[in-house]
DRENGU-828690 format. One record per residue (C-alpha): x, y, z; residue in one letter. Coordinates in steps of 0.25 Angstrom, whole numbers, padded with zeros to 4 digits, always signed. Layout:
XYZa
...
***
This chain:
-0043+0059-0179m
-0044+0043-0170k
-0053+0037-0180h
-0052+0040-0196v
-0063+0039-0204v
-0060+0030-0216k
-0075+0029-0227p
-0074+0015-0235f
-0072+0016-0248m
-0083+0011-0253d
-0095+0021-0250q
-0107+0013-0259s
-0109+0001-0248i
-0115+0007-0236n
-0121+0021-0242q
-0128+0026-0229a
-0144+0034-0228i
-0147+0045-0222d
-0164+0048-0223r
-0165+0061-0219n
-0153+0067-0231d
-0149+0056-0241s
-0141+0064-0251q
-0134+0067-0238a
-0132+0053-0236a
-0123+0050-0248a
-0113+0059-0241t
-0109+0047-0229a
-0097+0040-0230i
-0096+0028-0223e
-0084+0025-0216l
-0074+0013-0210q
-0075+0012-0194f
-0063+0017-0188p
-0055+0005-0187k
-0047+0014-0174t
-0060+0012-0167f
-0059+0006-0152s
-0060-0011-0153r
-0075-0009-0145r
-0078-0001-0159a
-0076-0008-0168w
-0083-0020-0160r
-0096-0015-0161v
-0092-0009-0177i
-0089-0025-0180r
-0102-0030-0171y
-0111-0020-0179m
-0104-0025-0192e
-0115-0020-0204g
-0124-0014-0196a
-0115-0001-0189i
-0109+0009-0205y
-0102+0022-0203l
-0102+0035-0212y
-0097+0048-0212s
-0108+0058-0214y
-0114+0074-0214k
-0099+0076-0204g
-0104+0063-0195k
-0100+0049-0192f
-0113+0038-0195v
-0114+0025-0188a
-0126+0019-0194t
-0132+0005-0198d
-0136-0004-0208e
-0148+0006-0212s
-0132+0016-0216l
-0143+0026-0210e
-0136+0040-0206l
-0144+0049-0199t
-0160+0045-0193e
-0171+0044-0199y
-0185+0041-0199g
-0197+0039-0186d
-0198+0022-0189g
-0211+0021-0197t
-0210+0013-0210s
-0209+0026-0215d
-0200+0031-0212s
-0190+0020-0203p
-0180+0024-0192y
-0165+0023-0197g
-0152+0031-0190g
-0137+0028-0189p
-0132+0023-0176r
-0124+0035-0172w
-0119+0047-0176t
-0106+0055-0172g
-0096+0064-0177e
-0083+0056-0175s
-0080+0042-0176l
-0074+0042-0161e
-0089+0047-0157e
-0092+0032-0166l
-0083+0024-0157e
-0087+0029-0143w
-0099+0025-0149w
-0096+0012-0153l
-0090+0009-0141e
-0102+0012-0133s
-0109+0001-0139i
-0099-0009-0138a
-0102-0005-0121n
-0116-0007-0124e
-0114-0020-0132y
-0105-0025-0119d
-0114-0021-0109s
-0127-0026-0115l
-0119-0040-0118g
-0128-0047-0126d
-0128-0039-0137v
-0130-0052-0150p
-0115-0052-0157g
-0110-0043-0148w
-0094-0050-0140e
-0095-0041-0128v
-0079-0036-0126s
-0073-0045-0115r
-0064-0032-0111a
-0078-0027-0107m
-0078-0017-0096r
-0090-0019-0086s
-0092-0002-0087y
-0092+0006-0099p
-0079+0017-0101n
-0083+0030-0092e
-0081+0040-0104n
-0094+0035-0112m
-0102+0043-0101r
-0096+0056-0106n
-0104+0065-0113v
-0100+0075-0123l
-0108+0090-0124v
-0109+0098-0135s
-0117+0110-0133m
-0119+0124-0140s
-0129+0133-0142a
-0136+0144-0152d
-0147+0154-0149k
-0158+0147-0147n
-0153+0132-0140f
-0141+0124-0133v
-0137+0110-0141g
-0131+0101-0133i
-0125+0087-0139k
-0118+0073-0132t
-0110+0063-0133y
-0105+0053-0126d
-0100+0038-0132r
-0110+0032-0131q
-0122+0037-0135h
-0114+0046-0147g
-0119+0061-0149t
-0133+0063-0149r
-0142+0075-0155g
-0139+0091-0151r
-0149+0092-0138f
-0157+0106-0139l
-0158+0114-0129i
-0166+0127-0128s
-0153+0140-0121r
-0166+0144-0113t
-0166+0131-0106v
-0151+0130-0102i
-0151+0143-0099s
-0162+0141-0091t
-0155+0130-0084l
-0142+0134-0081l
-0147+0149-0071d
-0157+0136-0069a
-0156+0130-0053p
-0150+0117-0048k
-0160+0105-0051g
-0167+0115-0063t
-0173+0104-0073v
-0176+0104-0090r
-0182+0096-0098y
-0178+0097-0115e
-0182+0089-0126s
-0172+0090-0140d
-0179+0082-0151c
-0183+0071-0144g
-0171+0069-0135d
-0174+0076-0120y
-0167+0080-0109a
-0168+0085-0093m
-0157+0095-0088i
-0156+0098-0076t
-0147+0111-0071r
-0138+0103-0058l
-0126+0114-0054e
-0118+0118-0063d
-0122+0111-0074k
-0134+0105-0082l
-0137+0090-0081q
-0144+0086-0092f
-0152+0073-0094s
-0153+0069-0109f
-0163+0058-0115a
-0157+0056-0128w
-0168+0049-0137l
-0171+0040-0149n
-0185+0038-0156y
-0186+0024-0165s
-0196+0024-0171g
-0204+0013-0166d
-0207+0023-0154g
-0196+0019-0147d
-0186+0027-0141i
-0172+0026-0133k
-0161+0034-0129g
-0152+0038-0119f
-0152+0046-0108r
-0137+0054-0107q
-0134+0063-0092d
-0126+0074-0093i
-0121+0087-0088t
-0115+0099-0089i
-0108+0112-0081p
-0118+0125-0085l
-0105+0134-0090s
-0104+0124-0102k
-0119+0130-0106f
-0115+0143-0102r
-0105+0145-0113l
-0114+0139-0122v
-0124+0149-0120l
-0116+0161-0117d
-0108+0158-0129w
-0113+0149-0138s
-0100+0139-0137e
-0102+0124-0142s
-0096+0117-0128v
-0092+0101-0127k
-0094+0096-0116y
-0090+0082-0109l
-0099+0077-0097y
-0091+0067-0089i
-0102+0061-0081p
-0100+0055-0065m
-0091+0044-0066s
-0099+0030-0063s
-0086+0025-0052k
-0087+0030-0039a
-0075+0041-0033l
-0065+0032-0026i
-0059+0034-0013d
-0051+0024-0011a
-0041+0033+0000r
-0044+0024+0014p
-0040+0012+0005a
-0026+0019+0000a
-0019+0004+0006k
-0027-0007+0000t
-0027-0001-0012i
-0013+0003-0015s
-0009-0013-0009k
-0019-0015-0021i
-0010-0009-0031m
-0001-0019-0028k
-0007-0030-0035d
-0010-0029-0048k
-0022-0041-0048r
-0029-0033-0035i
-0026-0019-0040r
-0032-0023-0054q
-0047-0026-0045a
-0046-0016-0038f
-0043-0006-0053s
-0055-0013-0056k
-0064-0011-0044a
-0062+0006-0043m
-0068+0004-0059r
-0080-0005-0056d
-0083-0009-0041c
-0087+0007-0038f
-0096+0012-0049r
-0104+0023-0044w
-0107+0037-0049p
-0104+0046-0037g
-0101+0039-0026d
-0088+0039-0018t
-0081+0026-0014v
-0070+0027-0003t
-0064+0015+0000l
-0058+0007+0013y
-0049-0005+0017p
-0053-0017+0020d
-0044-0027+0021g
-0035-0033+0009g
-0039-0028-0004y
-0052-0024+0001n
-0058-0010+0002f
-0073-0006+0010f
-0079+0007+0004f
-0088+0017+0007t
-0096+0025-0003t
-0100+0042-0003a
-0112+0038-0010s
-0119+0028+0003g
-0120+0021-0009f
-0116+0008-0004p
-0114+0013+0008k
-0101+0006+0010n
-0094-0007+0006g
-0083-0017-0002g
-0072-0016-0011l
-0068-0034-0011i
-0059-0040-0019l
-0060-0053-0024h
-0054-0067-0030e
-0060-0073-0039s
-0056-0083-0053e
-0061-0080-0067r
-0058-0089-0078d
-0052-0096-0070g
-0041-0085-0064y
-0039-0078-0051p
-0047-0065-0050y
-0050-0052-0042i
-0059-0043-0042y
-0064-0032-0033y
-0080-0030-0028s
-0089-0021-0021v
-0093-0025-0009h
-0107-0018-0004t
***
């Protein structure tokens, strides 16, 4: 086990609240945040000190704020004020990922009061943050779909009629259906060999505001046939298209061979391959253009062509070299 569950010795200090089940709230156990969490996760825990608490409750882990609410409750009126936990999940690994996603968000905003942006922050988030774990199951009438990603955690199960799914499996390409379930919505599109889901996961506050996010995933038809025909519970990891273009560097092999012999230029070139061509679905072809520079073309034609040019400058009084794209 990566993280050890360690309860506090004194459970009488922060007694949690469940306004949906007040008697069960007494069974909640306050836990210490694991020391094995990453440094990024602990930056958030320390930043929220006094406003974030961790409990084990009804077989799940619950992170809540100073209200100590364990479940969502209320409609925002004076008689029934709205409240709820910060996060609910099934493992401490999920909690660690959620905390890291908050650190990423605060770093990217750069102006959160009291938050110090990490000097080691990268300009672009980890590609794996965009992966979505999909869990599907079925009964006689419905297919249930749950999603989990590191940025948003686990969402509630979205129920869709078995008839709707069966119809879409046999429908022509391009067929679209719109479904809703308990205030969440989905647009389902029949592709060549997949169904594409555009989920709108929404939360409603008592003052009439709506907050949420959109989640786009595609699921192979074969996974749905397993669920429908055999009533199997199926898990599927959706990995979206890379946000970086495919690089064809074969025409520039000799130039790259020279670059590999110089440590400083090699590092600059590696960073350019990581950061300079974040054009999803495109293909970039590099050609030699004198010295350590490159000319490139794209398959999409946007841009049609350009240059990857090596620059020399200074940073903090020291020589600094880097590549940039010119179109």
